[in-house]
C-alpha positions as CSV (number, residue, x, y, z in Angstrom):
1,X,-16.3,26.9,-13.0
2,X,-15.1,30.4,-12.7
3,X,-18.4,31.6,-11.2
4,X,-18.1,29.0,-8.5
5,X,-14.6,30.0,-7.4
6,X,-15.1,33.8,-7.3
7,X,-16.2,33.7,-3.7
8,X,-13.1,31.8,-2.5
9,X,-10.2,33.8,-0.9
10,X,-7.1,34.5,-3.0
11,X,-4.5,32.0,-1.8
12,X,-1.8,33.7,-3.8
13,X,-2.2,37.1,-2.1
14,X,1.3,38.4,-2.6
15,X,1.9,37.0,-6.1
16,X,1.5,39.1,-9.1
17,X,1.1,38.6,-12.8
18,X,-0.2,35.3,-14.4
19,X,0.4,33.3,-11.3
20,X,-1.9,35.5,-9.2
21,X,-4.7,35.3,-11.8
22,X,-5.0,31.5,-12.0
23,X,-8.5,30.3,-11.1
24,X,-8.9,28.0,-8.1
25,X,-10.1,24.5,-9.0
26,X,-11.7,22.1,-6.5
27,X,-10.1,18.7,-6.4
28,X,-12.1,15.7,-7.5
29,X,-11.8,12.6,-5.4
30,X,-12.5,9.3,-7.0
31,X,-12.3,6.3,-4.7
32,X,-10.3,3.3,-5.7
33,X,-12.1,-0.1,-5.6
34,X,-10.9,-2.2,-2.7
35,X,-7.9,-4.2,-3.5
36,X,-6.8,-7.6,-2.2
37,X,-4.5,-7.8,0.8
38,X,-1.6,-10.2,0.9
39,X,-0.2,-11.5,4.2
40,X,2.5,-14.0,4.9
41,X,4.0,-14.6,8.3
42,X,7.6,-15.7,8.1
43,X,9.3,-18.1,10.4
44,X,10.0,-16.7,13.9
45,X,13.4,-15.2,14.5
46,X,14.6,-16.2,18.0
47,X,15.7,-13.2,20.1
48,X,15.5,-14.8,23.6
49,X,18.9,-15.0,25.2
50,X,20.7,-12.8,22.7
51,X,20.6,-9.6,24.7
52,X,24.3,-9.8,25.6
53,X,25.3,-10.9,22.1
54,X,23.4,-8.0,20.5
55,X,25.2,-5.4,22.7
56,X,28.1,-5.7,20.2
57,X,27.5,-3.3,17.3
58,X,28.8,-5.7,14.7
59,X,26.6,-8.6,15.9
60,X,23.6,-6.3,16.2
61,X,24.2,-5.1,12.6
62,X,24.5,-8.7,11.3
63,X,21.3,-9.6,13.1
64,X,19.6,-6.5,11.6
65,X,20.7,-7.6,8.1
66,X,19.4,-11.1,8.7
67,X,15.9,-9.7,9.7
68,X,15.9,-7.2,6.9
69,X,16.8,-10.0,4.4
70,X,14.0,-12.2,5.6
71,X,11.4,-9.4,5.4
72,X,12.6,-8.3,1.9
73,X,12.5,-12.0,0.7
74,X,8.9,-12.3,2.0
75,X,7.8,-9.0,0.4
76,X,9.4,-10.0,-3.0
77,X,7.6,-13.3,-2.8
78,X,4.2,-11.6,-2.0
79,X,4.7,-9.1,-4.9
80,X,5.3,-12.0,-7.3
81,X,2.3,-13.8,-6.0
82,X,0.2,-10.7,-6.4
83,X,1.2,-10.3,-10.0
84,X,0.2,-14.0,-10.7
85,X,-3.1,-13.7,-8.9
86,X,-6.1,-13.9,-11.3
87,X,-8.4,-12.4,-8.7
88,X,-6.2,-9.4,-7.9
89,X,-8.5,-6.8,-9.3
90,X,-12.0,-6.1,-8.0
91,X,-14.0,-7.0,-11.1
92,X,-12.9,-10.7,-11.4
93,X,-13.4,-11.2,-7.6
94,X,-16.9,-9.7,-7.8
95,X,-17.8,-11.7,-10.9
96,X,-16.6,-15.0,-9.3
97,X,-18.6,-14.3,-6.1
98,X,-21.7,-13.1,-8.1
99,X,-21.6,-16.3,-10.2
100,X,-21.8,-18.3,-7.0
101,X,-24.6,-16.0,-5.7
102,X,-22.2,-14.9,-3.0
103,X,-22.2,-18.2,-1.3
104,X,-18.5,-18.9,-2.0
105,X,-15.6,-16.7,-1.3
106,X,-13.0,-16.3,-4.0
107,X,-10.0,-18.7,-3.7
108,X,-6.9,-17.5,-2.0
109,X,-3.4,-18.1,-3.3
110,X,-1.3,-21.0,-2.2
111,X,1.8,-19.8,-0.3
């Protein structure tokens, strides 16, 4: 590896001692197999006709907390479902689809 890095510029030009003499190593990139994505659209939160109401800081903050709570609850639910999903990782999904000769897509989770 040292003979490969001799031609690279010294990135620690002003450093001295042991720090300046460290060899440069090229990073190795290993792609991660594609994961499964989890989506769930929550119930709509009505905002029409609330413009005047939300001008008040206290009301706007309470509305913000309501929206934040809904989003956090949905995300917690999806994280729990992801942990329970038997087809979460690439290999079980691939084996399921390969067993059906790629004619059937793996099942989705029930929300």
